[in-house]
C-alpha positions as CSV (number, residue, x, y, z in Angstrom):
1,E,45.3,177.7,177.8
2,L,44.5,175.6,174.7
3,R,42.5,173.1,176.8
4,H,40.3,175.9,178.3
5,R,39.7,177.4,174.9
6,A,38.7,174.0,173.4
7,S,35.0,173.5,172.7
8,P,33.0,171.1,174.9
9,W,32.8,168.6,172.0
10,Q,36.6,168.6,171.7
11,R,37.1,168.3,175.5
12,N,34.5,165.7,176.1
13,L,34.7,163.6,173.0
14,G,37.9,164.5,171.0
15,Y,40.5,164.2,173.7
16,P,39.2,160.9,175.2
17,L,38.9,159.4,171.7
18,A,42.4,160.5,170.8
19,M,43.7,159.0,174.1
20,L,41.8,155.7,173.5
21,G,43.3,155.6,170.0
22,L,46.8,156.1,171.3
23,L,46.3,153.5,174.0
24,A,44.9,151.1,171.4
25,L,47.8,151.7,168.9
26,T,50.4,151.2,171.8
27,G,48.6,148.1,173.0
28,I,48.5,146.6,169.5
29,S,52.1,147.3,168.8
30,V,53.1,145.7,172.1
31,L,50.9,142.6,171.3
32,I,52.5,142.3,167.9
33,V,56.0,142.6,169.4
34,C,55.1,139.9,172.0
35,F,53.8,137.7,169.3
36,H,57.1,138.3,167.4
37,V,59.1,137.3,170.5
38,L,57.1,134.0,170.6
39,E,57.9,133.5,166.9
40,L,61.5,134.1,167.5
41,L,61.6,131.5,170.2
42,L,59.8,128.9,168.1
43,D,61.0,129.5,164.5
44,D,64.2,130.7,163.0
45,A,62.4,132.1,160.0
46,A,61.1,135.0,162.2
47,M,64.5,136.6,162.2
48,P,64.5,139.9,160.3
49,R,66.7,138.9,157.5
50,G,66.4,140.1,153.9
51,M,63.9,138.8,151.5
52,Q,65.1,135.8,149.6
53,D,62.5,135.7,146.8
54,M,61.0,138.9,145.5
55,S,57.3,138.0,145.4
56,L,56.1,141.6,145.7
57,G,52.4,141.8,144.9
58,Q,51.9,138.0,144.7
59,V,51.9,137.2,148.5
60,S,50.5,139.3,151.3
61,F,53.0,140.4,153.9
62,S,50.4,140.1,156.6
63,I,48.6,137.0,157.8
64,F,45.4,139.2,158.0
65,G,45.5,140.2,154.4
66,S,44.6,143.7,153.4
67,F,43.4,144.6,156.9
68,G,46.7,143.5,158.4
69,A,48.7,145.4,155.8
70,A,46.7,148.6,156.5
71,L,47.2,148.0,160.3
72,Q,51.0,147.7,159.6
73,V,51.0,151.0,157.8
74,V,49.1,152.7,160.6
75,L,51.5,151.2,163.2
76,I,54.6,152.3,161.3
77,F,53.2,155.8,161.0
78,Y,52.4,155.7,164.7
79,L,55.9,154.6,165.5
80,M,57.3,157.3,163.3
81,V,55.3,160.1,165.0
82,S,55.9,158.7,168.5
83,S,59.7,158.5,167.9
84,V,59.8,162.1,166.7
85,V,57.7,163.2,169.7
86,G,59.9,161.2,172.1
87,F,63.1,162.6,170.5
88,Y,62.0,166.2,170.8
89,S,60.7,165.7,174.3
90,S,63.9,164.2,175.7
91,P,65.8,166.7,177.8
92,L,68.9,166.5,175.6
93,F,67.1,167.6,172.4
94,T,64.4,170.1,173.6
95,R,66.7,173.0,172.7
96,L,66.7,171.7,169.1
97,L,62.9,172.5,168.7
98,P,62.4,175.2,166.0
99,E,60.9,178.5,167.1
100,R,58.5,180.4,165.0
101,Q,60.1,183.3,163.1
102,D,63.3,182.8,165.1
103,T,65.1,179.6,164.1
104,P,68.8,179.9,163.1
105,L,70.1,178.0,160.1
106,T,72.2,175.7,162.3
107,K,69.2,174.6,164.2
108,I,67.3,174.0,161.0
109,I,70.2,171.9,159.7
110,G,70.2,170.0,163.0
111,N,66.5,169.3,162.7
112,C,66.9,168.1,159.1
113,V,69.7,165.7,160.2
114,S,67.8,164.4,163.2
115,L,64.7,163.8,161.1
116,L,66.7,162.1,158.4
117,V,68.4,159.8,160.9
118,L,65.0,158.9,162.5
119,S,63.4,158.3,159.2
120,S,66.3,156.1,158.0
121,A,66.1,154.0,161.1
122,L,62.4,153.4,160.9
123,P,62.4,150.5,158.3
124,V,65.0,148.6,160.4
125,F,63.2,149.5,163.6
126,S,59.8,148.2,162.4
127,R,61.4,145.1,160.8
128,T,63.4,144.2,163.9
129,L,60.3,144.5,166.0
130,G,58.3,142.2,163.7
131,I,55.7,144.8,162.9
132,T,56.3,144.3,159.2
133,R,58.3,141.9,157.0
134,F,58.4,144.3,154.1
135,D,62.0,145.2,153.1
136,L,61.2,148.4,151.2
137,L,63.2,146.7,148.4
138,G,66.3,147.9,150.1
139,D,69.1,146.0,151.9
140,F,67.8,146.8,155.4
141,G,67.6,143.1,156.2
142,R,71.2,142.4,155.3
143,F,72.8,143.9,158.4
144,N,74.9,141.3,160.2
145,W,73.4,142.1,163.6
146,L,69.9,141.3,162.3
147,G,70.9,137.7,162.1
148,N,72.0,137.6,165.8
149,F,69.2,136.0,167.8
150,Y,70.2,137.5,171.1
151,I,70.3,141.1,169.9
152,V,67.0,140.9,168.1
153,F,65.4,139.0,171.0
154,L,66.7,141.6,173.6
155,Y,65.6,144.5,171.4
156,N,62.1,143.1,171.1
157,M,61.9,142.3,174.9
158,G,63.3,145.8,175.7
159,F,60.7,147.5,173.5
160,A,57.8,145.4,174.9
161,G,58.9,145.8,178.5
162,L,59.6,149.5,178.4
163,T,56.5,150.4,176.4
164,T,54.3,148.3,178.8
165,L,56.0,149.9,181.8
166,C,55.5,153.4,180.4
167,L,51.9,152.6,179.5
168,V,51.0,151.2,182.9
169,K,52.8,154.1,184.7
170,K,51.1,156.8,182.7
171,V,47.6,155.3,182.7
172,S,47.6,154.0,186.3
173,W,49.0,157.3,187.7
174,A,46.5,159.3,185.7
175,V,43.6,157.1,186.9
176,Q,44.8,157.2,190.5
177,A,45.1,161.0,190.5
178,E,41.6,161.3,189.0
179,L,40.2,159.0,191.6
180,I,41.9,160.8,194.4
181,R,40.6,164.1,193.0
182,A,37.1,162.7,192.6
183,F,36.8,161.4,196.1
184,G,38.2,164.7,197.5
185,E,41.2,163.0,199.1
186,D,43.6,165.6,197.7
187,R,42.8,168.1,200.4
């Protein structure tokens, strides 16, 4: 219903640009994670441990300077939004979605707890994937398992592999369905 009521500009320009943006953000995050996997294999300093010297404001946390720092912020925001969307679209938690004018207090508390857990895990998640080295001046890098090469390596490989698989599956199936529909083979 919403797609049919959308203006032609929104249908023909807005939706494709949003889709290309999401594809680009997903591709960039997978590339950064793959680069981090290579760093893990070559250098022990790539492990997501805590910051030893607090040089906040003196040294850039990105090799690309201000542009890289802005890209890291955008990617962390994208990971936050995609993890919330993925959480609420999983079959186990679809019942937790709030309903307008009809949400009981227990469901509101459950949503608050869920969002608190997701937001608390985001710094460790982005640091383990190598998207940022910034420690948020907390002790997120001091978890014992963040020093274990195998856990961090498998975590990064799992993220890169599963995200690529999901991306290829969604894009290739959508393109394949559109080609079949365009050539009239669906009849």
